Structure formats: structure tokens, C-alpha cells
N, CA, C and O atoms as a Tinker XYZ file with bonds, in Angstrom:
   376  protein
     1  N      5.844000    4.661000  -10.108000    73     2
     2  CA     6.014000    5.510000   -8.973000    64     1     3
     3  C      6.157000    4.654000   -7.730000    63     2     4     5
     4  O      5.630000    3.544000   -7.667000    81     3
     5  N      6.866000    5.169000   -6.747000    73     3     6
     6  CA     7.031000    4.453000   -5.490000    64     5     7
     7  C      5.789000    4.637000   -4.631000    63     6     8     9
     8  O      5.101000    5.654000   -4.722000    81     7
     9  N      5.514000    3.652000   -3.805000    73     7    10
    10  CA     4.324000    3.664000   -2.976000    64     9    11
    11  C      4.192000    4.932000   -2.115000    63    10    12    13
    12  O      3.097000    5.490000   -2.051000    81    11
    13  N      5.250000    5.409000   -1.453000    73    11    14
    14  CA     5.101000    6.623000   -0.636000    64    13    15
    15  C      4.704000    7.875000   -1.435000    63    14    16    17
    16  O      4.163000    8.825000   -0.869000    81    15
    17  N      4.969000    7.874000   -2.736000    73    15    18
    18  CA     4.629000    9.037000   -3.568000    64    17    19
    19  C      3.139000    9.128000   -3.875000    63    18    20    21
    20  O      2.666000   10.171000   -4.328000    81    19
    21  N      2.391000    8.050000   -3.635000    73    19    22
    22  CA     0.974000    8.048000   -3.997000    64    21    23
    23  C      0.149000    9.009000   -3.155000    63    22    24    25
    24  O     -0.836000    9.560000   -3.646000    81    23
    25  N      0.526000    9.222000   -1.904000    73    23    26
    26  CA    -0.244000   10.126000   -1.060000    64    25    27
    27  C     -0.292000   11.523000   -1.669000    63    26    28    29
    28  O     -1.355000   12.142000   -1.714000    81    27
    29  N      0.833000   12.016000   -2.130000    73    27    30
    30  CA     0.876000   13.338000   -2.774000    64    29    31
    31  C      0.068000   13.338000   -4.074000    63    30    32    33
    32  O     -0.606000   14.320000   -4.386000    81    31
    33  N      0.134000   12.261000   -4.818000    73    31    34
    34  CA    -0.663000   12.124000   -6.034000    64    33    35
    35  C     -2.149000   12.242000   -5.706000    63    34    36    37
    36  O     -2.886000   12.946000   -6.396000    81    35
    37  N     -2.582000   11.559000   -4.664000    73    35    38
    38  CA    -3.987000   11.612000   -4.269000    64    37    39
    39  C     -4.395000   13.038000   -3.900000    63    38    40    41
    40  O     -5.484000   13.485000   -4.260000    81    39
    41  N     -3.533000   13.745000   -3.189000    73    39    42
    42  CA    -3.818000   15.135000   -2.802000    64    41    43
    43  C     -3.988000   16.026000   -4.035000    63    42    44    45
    44  O     -4.878000   16.876000   -4.072000    81    43
    45  N     -3.140000   15.830000   -5.034000    73    43    46
    46  CA    -3.154000   16.679000   -6.225000    64    45    47
    47  C     -4.302000   16.360000   -7.180000    63    46    48    49
    48  O     -4.885000   17.270000   -7.769000    81    47
    49  N     -4.630000   15.082000   -7.339000    73    47    50
    50  CA    -5.545000   14.669000   -8.403000    64    49    51
    51  C     -6.988000   14.419000   -7.968000    63    50    52    53
    52  O     -7.876000   14.308000   -8.813000    81    51
    53  N     -7.232000   14.329000   -6.662000    73    51    54
    54  CA    -8.568000   13.936000   -6.198000    64    53    55
    55  C     -9.143000   14.952000   -5.222000    63    54    56    57
    56  O     -8.407000   15.678000   -4.554000    81    55
    57  N    -10.464000   14.991000   -5.151000    73    55    58
    58  CA   -11.169000   15.795000   -4.163000    64    57    59
    59  C    -11.866000   14.842000   -3.208000    63    58    60    61
    60  O    -12.514000   13.888000   -3.639000    81    59
    61  N    -11.738000   15.095000   -1.928000    73    59    62
    62  CA   -12.258000   14.186000   -0.905000    64    61    63
    63  C    -13.490000   14.767000   -0.247000    63    62    64    65
    64  O    -13.608000   15.985000   -0.111000    81    63
    65  N    -14.422000   13.898000    0.170000    73    63    66
    66  CA   -14.394000   12.443000    0.049000    64    65    67
    67  C    -14.516000   12.008000   -1.405000    63    66    68    69
    68  O    -15.048000   12.735000   -2.243000    81    67
    69  N    -14.010000   10.801000   -1.689000    73    67    70
    70  CA   -14.006000   10.273000   -3.043000    64    69    71
    71  C    -14.343000    8.784000   -3.009000    63    70    72    73
    72  O    -13.971000    8.075000   -2.074000    81    71
    73  N    -15.039000    8.327000   -4.022000    73    71    74
    74  CA   -15.364000    6.902000   -4.107000    64    73    75
    75  C    -14.186000    6.122000   -4.689000    63    74    76    77
    76  O    -13.327000    6.672000   -5.377000    81    75
    77  N    -14.176000    4.844000   -4.393000    73    75    78
    78  CA   -13.123000    3.980000   -4.940000    64    77    79
    79  C    -13.172000    3.985000   -6.463000    63    78    80    81
    80  O    -12.130000    4.000000   -7.119000    81    79
    81  N    -14.377000    3.972000   -7.030000    73    79    82
    82  CA   -14.518000    3.968000   -8.490000    64    81    83
    83  C    -13.911000    5.223000   -9.109000    63    82    84    85
    84  O    -13.279000    5.159000  -10.164000    81    83
    85  N    -14.103000    6.352000   -8.455000    73    83    86
    86  CA   -13.540000    7.609000   -8.954000    64    85    87
    87  C    -12.006000    7.591000   -8.882000    63    86    88    89
    88  O    -11.327000    8.072000   -9.790000    81    87
    89  N    -11.482000    7.040000   -7.808000    73    87    90
    90  CA   -10.025000    6.931000   -7.674000    64    89    91
    91  C     -9.466000    6.080000   -8.804000    63    90    92    93
    92  O     -8.490000    6.460000   -9.451000    81    91
    93  N    -10.085000    4.930000   -9.038000    73    91    94
    94  CA    -9.619000    4.026000  -10.103000    64    93    95
    95  C     -9.716000    4.723000  -11.455000    63    94    96    97
    96  O     -8.828000    4.581000  -12.296000    81    95
    97  N    -10.788000    5.473000  -11.664000    73    95    98
    98  CA   -10.972000    6.196000  -12.925000    64    97    99
    99  C     -9.901000    7.267000  -13.126000    63    98   100   101
   100  O     -9.375000    7.424000  -14.228000    81    99
   101  N     -9.582000    7.998000  -12.069000    73    99   102
   102  CA    -8.637000    9.122000  -12.185000    64   101   103
   103  C     -7.162000    8.719000  -12.144000    63   102   104   105
   104  O     -6.358000    9.240000  -12.917000    81   103
   105  N     -6.800000    7.787000  -11.240000    73   103   106
   106  CA    -5.379000    7.459000  -11.063000    64   105   107
   107  C     -5.101000    5.958000  -11.051000    63   106   108   109
   108  O     -3.996000    5.537000  -10.709000    81   107
   109  N     -6.086000    5.151000  -11.419000    73   107   110
   110  CA    -5.957000    3.700000  -11.339000    64   109   111
   111  C     -4.891000    3.094000  -12.231000    63   110   112   113
   112  O     -4.384000    2.014000  -11.931000    81   111
   113  N     -4.540000    3.760000  -13.317000    73   111   114
   114  CA    -3.535000    3.219000  -14.236000    64   113   115
   115  C     -2.101000    3.546000  -13.832000    63   114   116   117
   116  O     -1.160000    3.089000  -14.481000    81   115
   117  N     -1.923000    4.321000  -12.784000    73   115   118
   118  CA    -0.563000    4.668000  -12.347000    64   117   119
   119  C      0.161000    3.429000  -11.854000    63   118   120   121
   120  O     -0.351000    2.690000  -11.012000    81   119
   121  N      1.361000    3.208000  -12.386000    73   119   122
   122  CA     2.184000    2.052000  -12.021000    64   121   123
   123  C      2.822000    2.265000  -10.664000    63   122   124   125
   124  O      3.337000    3.344000  -10.369000    81   123
   125  N      2.785000    1.228000   -9.840000    73   123   126
   126  CA     3.487000    1.217000   -8.556000    64   125   127
   127  C      4.684000    0.287000   -8.685000    63   126   128   129
   128  O      4.543000   -0.870000   -9.081000    81   127
   129  N      5.855000    0.799000   -8.350000    73   127   130
   130  CA     7.086000    0.024000   -8.452000    64   129   131
   131  C      7.301000   -0.772000   -7.171000    63   130   132   133
   132  O      7.442000   -0.201000   -6.090000    81   131
   133  N      7.326000   -2.082000   -7.302000    73   131   134
   134  CA     7.552000   -2.957000   -6.152000    64   133   135
   135  C      9.049000   -3.172000   -5.965000    63   134   136   137
   136  O      9.717000   -3.626000   -6.894000    81   135
   137  N      9.592000   -2.862000   -4.801000    73   135   138
   138  CA    11.024000   -3.049000   -4.576000    64   137   139
   139  C     11.463000   -4.506000   -4.639000    63   138   140   141
   140  O     12.603000   -4.790000   -5.006000    81   139
   141  N     10.570000   -5.441000   -4.283000    73   139   142
   142  CA    10.951000   -6.851000   -4.196000    64   141   143
   143  C      9.960000   -7.766000   -4.894000    63   142   144   145
   144  O      9.708000   -8.872000   -4.417000    81   143
   145  N      9.400000   -7.339000   -5.993000    73   143   146
   146  CA     8.411000   -8.185000   -6.655000    64   145   147
   147  C      7.928000   -7.553000   -7.939000    63   146   148   149
   148  O      8.624000   -6.746000   -8.554000    81   147
   149  N      6.732000   -7.931000   -8.333000    73   147   150
   150  CA     6.149000   -7.440000   -9.578000    64   149   151
   151  C      5.452000   -6.106000   -9.369000    63   150   152   153
   152  O      4.757000   -5.900000   -8.373000    81   151
   153  N      5.648000   -5.205000  -10.320000    73   151   154
   154  CA     4.949000   -3.925000  -10.279000    64   153   155
   155  C      3.457000   -4.156000  -10.496000    63   154   156   157
   156  O      3.052000   -5.182000  -11.043000    81   155
   157  N      2.657000   -3.210000  -10.070000    73   155   158
   158  CA     1.211000   -3.301000  -10.218000    64   157   159
   159  C      0.662000   -1.890000  -10.397000    63   158   160   161
   160  O      1.433000   -0.931000  -10.435000    81   159
   161  N     -0.636000   -1.751000  -10.505000    73   159   162
   162  CA    -1.245000   -0.433000  -10.641000    64   161   163
   163  C     -2.055000   -0.099000   -9.385000    63   162   164   165
   164  O     -2.429000   -0.982000   -8.614000    81   163
   165  N     -2.311000    1.181000   -9.205000    73   163   166
   166  CA    -3.151000    1.631000   -8.099000    64   165   167
   167  C     -4.513000    0.950000   -8.185000    63   166   168   169
   168  O     -5.045000    0.493000   -7.173000    81   167
   169  N     -5.072000    0.881000   -9.381000    73   167   170
   170  CA    -6.381000    0.265000   -9.567000    64   169   171
   171  C     -6.406000   -1.200000   -9.188000    63   170   172   173
   172  O     -7.370000   -1.661000   -8.578000    81   171
   173  N     -5.369000   -1.940000   -9.536000    73   171   174
   174  CA    -5.308000   -3.360000   -9.188000    64   173   175
   175  C     -5.305000   -3.563000   -7.680000    63   174   176   177
   176  O     -5.951000   -4.475000   -7.166000    81   175
   177  N     -4.585000   -2.719000   -6.987000    73   175   178
   178  CA    -4.539000   -2.822000   -5.528000    64   177   179
   179  C     -5.893000   -2.460000   -4.934000    63   178   180   181
   180  O     -6.390000   -3.163000   -4.055000    81   179
   181  N     -6.487000   -1.383000   -5.401000    73   179   182
   182  CA    -7.766000   -0.942000   -4.840000    64   181   183
   183  C     -8.910000   -1.891000   -5.168000    63   182   184   185
   184  O     -9.925000   -1.886000   -4.472000    81   183
   185  N     -8.772000   -2.699000   -6.203000    73   183   186
   186  CA    -9.807000   -3.684000   -6.503000    64   185   187
   187  C     -9.895000   -4.768000   -5.432000    63   186   188   189
   188  O    -10.901000   -5.471000   -5.348000    81   187
   189  N     -8.848000   -4.911000   -4.609000    73   187   190
   190  CA    -8.874000   -5.864000   -3.491000    64   189   191
   191  C     -9.425000   -5.223000   -2.215000    63   190   192   193
   192  O     -9.598000   -5.896000   -1.199000    81   191
   193  N     -9.690000   -3.964000   -2.276000    73   191   194
   194  CA   -10.119000   -3.179000   -1.123000    64   193   195
   195  C    -11.644000   -3.231000   -0.980000    63   194   196   197
   196  O    -12.361000   -3.219000   -1.980000    81   195
   197  N    -12.134000   -3.289000    0.251000    73   195   198
   198  CA   -13.580000   -3.341000    0.474000    64   197   199
   199  C    -14.191000   -1.966000    0.723000    63   198   200   201
   200  O    -15.410000   -1.813000    0.646000    81   199
   201  N    -13.375000   -0.974000    1.017000    73   199   202
   202  CA   -13.899000    0.366000    1.262000    64   201   203
   203  C    -14.501000    0.927000   -0.020000    63   202   204   205
   204  O    -13.943000    0.751000   -1.103000    81   203
   205  N    -15.625000    1.595000    0.101000    73   203   206
   206  CA   -16.281000    2.187000   -1.060000    64   205   207
   207  C    -16.016000    3.667000   -1.196000    63   206   208   209
   208  O    -16.184000    4.237000   -2.274000    81   207
   209  N    -15.595000    4.305000   -0.092000    73   207   210
   210  CA   -15.355000    5.745000   -0.107000    64   209   211
   211  C    -14.225000    6.072000    0.855000    63   210   212   213
   212  O    -14.045000    5.409000    1.877000    81   211
   213  N    -13.471000    7.103000    0.512000    73   211   214
   214  CA   -12.340000    7.536000    1.327000    64   213   215
   215  C    -12.536000    8.992000    1.703000    63   214   216   217
   216  O    -12.845000    9.823000    0.850000    81   215
   217  N    -12.357000    9.299000    2.971000    73   215   218
   218  CA   -12.589000   10.649000    3.494000    64   217   219
   219  C    -11.417000   11.597000    3.256000    63   218   220   221
   220  O    -11.595000   12.815000    3.232000    81   219
   221  N    -10.217000   11.039000    3.081000    73   219   222
   222  CA    -9.024000   11.886000    2.936000    64   221   223
   223  C     -7.945000   11.136000    2.164000    63   222   224   225
   224  O     -8.038000    9.929000    1.941000    81   223
   225  N     -6.918000   11.885000    1.762000    73   223   226
   226  CA    -5.777000   11.264000    1.088000    64   225   227
   227  C     -5.074000   10.292000    2.029000    63   226   228   229
   228  O     -4.582000    9.251000    1.595000    81   227
   229  N     -5.026000   10.627000    3.306000    73   227   230
   230  CA    -4.407000    9.725000    4.282000    64   229   231
   231  C     -5.162000    8.401000    4.373000    63   230   232   233
   232  O     -4.545000    7.336000    4.404000    81   231
   233  N     -6.492000    8.461000    4.416000    73   231   234
   234  CA    -7.304000    7.242000    4.494000    64   233   235
   235  C     -7.123000    6.391000    3.242000    63   234   236   237
   236  O     -7.038000    5.166000    3.333000    81   235
   237  N     -7.063000    7.021000    2.088000    73   235   238
   238  CA    -6.857000    6.297000    0.834000    64   237   239
   239  C     -5.472000    5.665000    0.807000    63   238   240   241
   240  O     -5.327000    4.504000    0.424000    81   239
   241  N     -4.462000    6.414000    1.207000    73   239   242
   242  CA    -3.096000    5.893000    1.249000    64   241   243
   243  C     -3.003000    4.707000    2.209000    63   242   244   245
   244  O     -2.399000    3.686000    1.880000    81   243
   245  N     -3.599000    4.840000    3.392000    73   243   246
   246  CA    -3.567000    3.746000    4.369000    64   245   247
   247  C     -4.196000    2.483000    3.797000    63   246   248   249
   248  O     -3.674000    1.385000    3.996000    81   247
   249  N     -5.296000    2.626000    3.098000    73   247   250
   250  CA    -5.957000    1.482000    2.505000    64   249   251
   251  C     -5.086000    0.859000    1.413000    63   250   252   253
   252  O     -5.000000   -0.364000    1.305000    81   251
   253  N     -4.452000    1.692000    0.615000    73   251   254
   254  CA    -3.561000    1.196000   -0.437000    64   253   255
   255  C     -2.425000    0.383000    0.174000    63   254   256   257
   256  O     -2.112000   -0.709000   -0.300000    81   255
   257  N     -1.810000    0.916000    1.223000    73   255   258
   258  CA    -0.696000    0.235000    1.881000    64   257   259
   259  C     -1.135000   -1.107000    2.469000    63   258   260   261
   260  O     -0.379000   -2.078000    2.441000    81   259
   261  N     -2.344000   -1.157000    2.993000    73   259   262
   262  CA    -2.838000   -2.405000    3.585000    64   261   263
   263  C     -3.099000   -3.490000    2.546000    63   262   264   265
   264  O     -3.132000   -4.672000    2.888000    81   263
   265  N     -3.285000   -3.110000    1.288000    73   263   266
   266  CA    -3.684000   -4.091000    0.273000    64   265   267
   267  C     -2.619000   -4.401000   -0.781000    63   266   268   269
   268  O     -2.897000   -5.158000   -1.711000    81   267
   269  N     -1.422000   -3.848000   -0.671000    73   267   270
   270  CA    -0.373000   -4.177000   -1.642000    64   269   271
   271  C      0.154000   -5.592000   -1.398000    63   270   272   273
   272  O      0.001000   -6.146000   -0.309000    81   271
   273  N      0.771000   -6.158000   -2.418000    73   271   274
   274  CA     1.336000   -7.495000   -2.329000    64   273   275
   275  C      2.614000   -7.494000   -1.489000    63   274   276   277
   276  O      3.131000   -6.441000   -1.116000    81   275
   277  N      3.105000   -8.686000   -1.206000    73   275   278
   278  CA     4.309000   -8.848000   -0.391000    64   277   279
   279  C      5.537000   -8.163000   -0.980000    63   278   280   281
   280  O      6.442000   -7.795000   -0.232000    81   279
   281  N      5.595000   -7.979000   -2.297000    73   279   282
   282  CA     6.752000   -7.365000   -2.934000    64   281   283
   283  C      6.963000   -5.910000   -2.544000    63   282   284   285
   284  O      8.020000   -5.341000   -2.819000    81   283
   285  N      5.977000   -5.308000   -1.911000    73   283   286
   286  CA     6.095000   -3.923000   -1.471000    64   285   287
   287  C      6.552000   -3.821000   -0.021000    63   286   288   289
   288  O      6.797000   -2.726000    0.485000    81   287
   289  N      6.664000   -4.956000    0.638000    73   287   290
   290  CA     7.022000   -5.002000    2.051000    64   289   291
   291  C      8.477000   -5.402000    2.156000    63   290   292   293
   292  O      8.983000   -6.141000    1.311000    81   291
   293  N      9.151000   -4.925000    3.179000    73   291   294
   294  CA    10.547000   -5.299000    3.391000    64   293   295
   295  C     10.699000   -6.781000    3.660000    63   294   296   297
   296  O      9.749000   -7.548000    3.503000    81   295
   297  N     11.868000   -7.177000    4.057000    73   295   298
   298  CA    12.138000   -8.595000    4.316000    64   297   299
   299  C     11.196000   -9.127000    5.394000    63   298   300   301
   300  O     11.024000   -8.511000    6.445000    81   299
   301  N     10.599000  -10.265000    5.117000    73   299   302
   302  CA     9.693000  -10.885000    6.084000    64   301   303
   303  C     10.479000  -11.426000    7.271000    63   302   304   305
   304  O     11.598000  -11.918000    7.128000    81   303
   305  N      9.869000  -11.322000    8.436000    73   303   306
   306  CA    10.448000  -11.816000    9.693000    64   305   307
   307  C     11.779000  -11.169000   10.022000    63   306   308   309
   308  O     12.587000  -11.754000   10.744000    81   307
   309  N     12.024000   -9.976000    9.508000    73   307   310
   310  CA    13.275000   -9.280000    9.786000    64   309   311
   311  C     13.162000   -8.526000   11.095000    63   310   312   313
   312  O     12.159000   -7.864000   11.364000    81   311
   313  N     14.188000   -8.634000   11.891000    73   311   314
   314  CA    14.275000   -7.915000   13.156000    64   313   315
   315  C     15.624000   -7.225000   13.168000    63   314   316   317
   316  O     16.656000   -7.895000   13.208000    81   315
   317  N     15.642000   -5.902000   13.134000    73   315   318
   318  CA    16.915000   -5.186000   13.033000    64   317   319
   319  C     17.750000   -5.273000   14.306000    63   318   320   321
   320  O     18.874000   -4.771000   14.345000    81   319
   321  N     17.219000   -5.895000   15.332000    73   319   322
   322  CA    17.976000   -6.054000   16.577000    64   321   323
   323  C     18.637000   -7.414000   16.678000    63   322   324   325
   324  O     19.451000   -7.629000   17.576000    81   323
   325  N     18.318000   -8.327000   15.797000    73   323   326
   326  CA    18.919000   -9.641000   15.947000    64   325   327
   327  C     18.980000  -10.431000   14.664000    63   326   328   329
   328  O     19.204000  -11.641000   14.702000    81   327
   329  N     18.789000   -9.791000   13.533000    73   327   330
   330  CA    18.809000  -10.515000   12.273000    64   329   331
   331  C     17.443000  -11.048000   11.925000    63   330   332   333
   332  O     16.425000  -10.506000   12.356000    81   331
   333  N     17.421000  -12.094000   11.158000    73   331   334
   334  CA    16.146000  -12.660000   10.732000    64   333   335
   335  C     15.718000  -13.749000   11.707000    63   334   336   337
   336  O     16.531000  -14.554000   12.163000    81   335
   337  N     14.422000  -13.757000   12.016000    73   335   338
   338  CA    13.856000  -14.780000   12.880000    64   337   339
   339  C     13.017000  -15.716000   12.039000    63   338   340   341
   340  O     12.398000  -15.302000   11.058000    81   339
   341  N     13.000000  -16.951000   12.416000    73   339   342
   342  CA    12.092000  -17.891000   11.779000    64   341   343
   343  C     10.727000  -17.737000   12.413000    63   342   344   345
   344  O     10.616000  -17.376000   13.585000    81   343
   345  N      9.694000  -18.008000   11.647000    73   343   346
   346  CA     8.322000  -17.847000   12.128000    64   345   347
   347  C      8.029000  -18.745000   13.326000    63   346   348   349
   348  O      7.160000  -18.417000   14.133000    81   347
   349  N      8.728000  -19.866000   13.461000    73   347   350
   350  CA     8.439000  -20.800000   14.555000    64   349   351
   351  C      9.260000  -20.528000   15.818000    63   350   352   353
   352  O      9.102000  -21.248000   16.804000    81   351
   353  N     10.121000  -19.523000   15.823000    73   351   354
   354  CA    10.907000  -19.195000   16.992000    64   353   355
   355  C     10.066000  -18.418000   18.006000    63   354   356   357
   356  O      9.240000  -17.583000   17.636000    81   355
   357  N     10.288000  -18.701000   19.263000    73   355   358
   358  CA     9.598000  -17.968000   20.316000    64   357   359
   359  C     10.247000  -16.609000   20.508000    63   358   360   361
   360  O     11.455000  -16.448000   20.335000    81   359
   361  N      9.418000  -15.630000   20.871000    73   359   362
   362  CA     9.956000  -14.309000   21.156000    64   361   363
   363  C     10.577000  -14.294000   22.533000    63   362   364   365
   364  O     10.117000  -14.990000   23.440000    81   363
   365  N     11.617000  -13.503000   22.690000    73   363   366
   366  CA    12.260000  -13.321000   23.984000    64   365   367
   367  C     11.880000  -11.981000   24.553000    63   366   368   369
   368  O     11.747000  -11.003000   23.818000    81   367
   369  N     11.706000  -11.927000   25.840000    73   367   370
   370  CA    11.380000  -10.674000   26.498000    64   369   371
   371  C     12.462000  -10.385000   27.524000    63   370   372   373
   372  O     12.855000  -11.267000   28.287000    81   371
   373  N     12.939000   -9.161000   27.540000    73   371   374
   374  CA    13.996000   -8.798000   28.486000    64   373   375
   375  C     13.458000   -7.871000   29.533000    63   374   376
   376  O     14.196000   -7.451000   30.424000    81   375
């Protein structure tokens, strides 16, 4: 499943507040498709998370997004206004 689809999954399958252990037990085996890297599971991502409880599907989704690997993120250092920037380039202000 794609990462944006997980929020709806959380709404359907979980009751909030919910513990991280309960999330892993209920939906931890669901595969997440990485657009630019290796696929992983919801449980693998949440095992890197320090939160023990989530108050809502939004809070759980936000935590999941914060802990996914680089393969789930678009091109690094991409700026749609000027192409790709190198990390050592200074920013310009207009």
C-alpha cells in the first residue's frame, strides 16, 4: 500500500487512543510501497518511533511519515523553482 493510504487504514482498523503495540499487532504486517527504495512494513517503521500511544489517526500517520526511510521521500535537495541544489550551495533571497 502507498504511504498516504495508511491514514484511512488506521481510521478503519483501530480505535483511538491506541498504543504502538496494538497498532503493530493489528496492522504492523501491512506492506508500504516505497517509490524510490525498498518496501517495508508499518511495524518496521513504528519500531523506530518513540511514541507509546497515539491520540488519533492523524497523530499516528504523522509519526509514521516522520520515521519512514529516504525511499519514501521525493528527490533530495530538489527545488521546483530552480532544479536541484547541492547541499553546500548558499540560499538566495529575493
